[in-house]
N, C-alpha and C positions, 0 to 999 in steps of 0.2 A: 512518408519521406524516406527515401532509400539512403543507405550508407554505402559509398563506394559503388562497386559494380553489382552488389547484391548476391545473395546465395543462389546457387543453382536450384532448380526445382526439386531435385532429389533431396537436398538438404533440408527442405521444409517439411518433409514427411515425418521425421522424428519429432520435430517441434509440434506439429499438429497432434501426433500421437501422445506426447507428454501433456500437452494442454488438455486434450480430451480426457486423459486419465485423471488429471487433477480435478477437473470439474465433475467427473463421474464419482470419484471418491468423496468430494465435497458434498455432492447431492444427497448422500446417505444421511447426513446430519442436519439437513435444513429444517428449521422449526416451522413447518408448514401449518401445523395446528394453531400455533400462536398467531401467525399472520391471518389465519382464517377467522379467529375469534377476537382479535385485538386490532381495532381500526387504527389506533394510535401507533402501534408497532408497524403497521403497513405504511402509514404516512411518513414515519421517521425513516424507514428503509428507502422509500421512494425518493424522499427529499435528499437524503445523503447520497444515494446513487446518482441522482441527477447533478448534484453539486460536484461530485468527484469526476463525473463525465465532463462537466463544463470546464474543469481545470485543464483538460487537454487542449482547449482552445488557446491557452496562453503558452504556446510552444515557441522556443527561440527561432528566429528567422535570420539571425545575424550571420550564421555560418551554414552554407548549403550542405545538407546531408548530416547535420548534427541535431540529434533529437534530445532536447533538454526541457524538462517541465516538472512541476510539482506532481506528487503521486496521490496523496490521501490514503495510502494503504494502511498506515498505522491507525488512523482514525477509524477506518472501516473495520480493522481487526479488533480494536478495543471496544467499539460499539456493538458489533454483531458476532464476534468470534471469527476464527480463521476460515471456517468452511463457508460462511456467508460472504466473508470478505473476498474470497476467491471469485465468487460469482459477480460481486460488485466490480472488482477489478477487470473481470472479463468484459463487462459492459463498458468500462472506461476505455479498454483497448479497442473495442468496437467503435467507440466515439472517435478515438485516435485515427482509425482507418477512414472513417467518414470525413474527418477534418483534414486528412492528409498529414497527420503528425505521428504516424505509427513508425515503428522500426522493424523493417523486414516483414511486414504483414501482420495479421492479427495474432497468429500463434506465437511467433517470436516476441512480439510486443507484450503479450499477456504474460509470458514466462519471465521476461526481463523486468517489466514494470508492475507486474501483479504478483506472481508467485514468489519471486525472490524477496521483495520487500515485506510481504506478508509473513514469509518464513523467518525473516530477520526480526520482525516485531515479536513473533511468538518466542523466538530464542531469547531475546532480551527480557521478555516478561517471565519466562521460566527461570532465567538467571536471577531476576529480581526477587522472585518468590523464594529462592533458595538462599540468597546471600544478602538481601537488603531488608531492613525492618519494614513491616507493613503499616504504613500510615499514609494519609492523603498527600503529604508533601512528597514522599518518595514515589508514590504512584504517579503523580504529575511529572516529576523531574526525570524519573527513570523510565516508567512504562510509556509515557507520552513523549516528552522532549528527547530523551536519549534514544529511545527506540526509533523515533522518526528519523533522527540523524543517522543512525546505523542502517536503517532501511534504505534511505536515500543513497548512502555510500555503497551499499551492496548492489543496488540497482545500477548506479552510475558506473561502478567498476565492472559489472557484468556487461554493460553496454560497451565499455572500453575494450573488453576482450573480443566482443563481436566485431567492433570497428577494426581492431587489429587483424582479425581473420579476413576482413573484407578490404583491407588497405585503406581504411578511412581515417578520420581525424581523431586519433587516439588522444593526443595532447589536449584537445578541447574538452574531453570528458574528464581527464585527470585534473585540469586546471579548474573546471567548474564545480567539481565535486565538493570541496569545502564550502563554497558559497551556497550551493544547493542544500547541503546538510543543514546549515544554519537556518535558511529560509523554511525548509520542511519542518525542522524542529519547532521553530517559532509558530508556524501556521498550525501544526497538529497539536502542539502543547497548548496554545491559546484556545483552540476549539475544545479540547478535553477539559481544561479548567472550567470553562463555561458550563459544559455538560455535567461534570461531577458536582458543581456547586448548585446549579439550578434545576437540572433534570437527571439526577443520577439513575433514575429508573430506566432511562434510555440506554444505559451502558451495561452491556453483558459482563464486562470484565471487572466492574466496580461493585464491591459488596460492602455495605455499610458496616457489617459486623467485623469485617477484616480490616478495613482502612479507617473507620471512625469509631471503633469500639473504645471503651474506657481504658485508660492507661496504655495506649498504643506506644510502643518504643519509637523514639525519634532518632 
């Protein structure tokens, strides 16, 4: 789904270069040995990737040229780490292209709805490690709920910038951002609550000794 008149062809070259660079750097840290030896890890990765790809089907159709949808980037980052999450979000952007819900092609869509929210999630997680007590309550509220809201805000505002450059509906993104932040936080936080309670071994960012150790500060 295009915004405004769309970028000229030459403007897509840096986006493809940046997207390729992100995936190349991310590929260096992929846990290939774990996926080869652990069938459960492969199934979790596959199911999570398919679910995040499926989210792209629920794109707004109320305003022509406006691309609004949930992301799932925070869930992917917390479950698998930022490097794997980038590849998961690249697959989600490919699904967006196939479903016609992408923004300016795969490369721009991946950068705006994948790289930006993954980076925002990592930033919130690092801030939480530095300034927030480590316990399960703060993990869920900050690393999951708050990080998902910030990730959605960062992605939506980045889309607004692109829409402004293209003469698109900037106001639609600005108005929708608070609502999407709440929805993304509720969705991601709810999923992560279930994961850390029932299947914490699936979550790469959750360590029992850090968040469930004795006498954790509240």
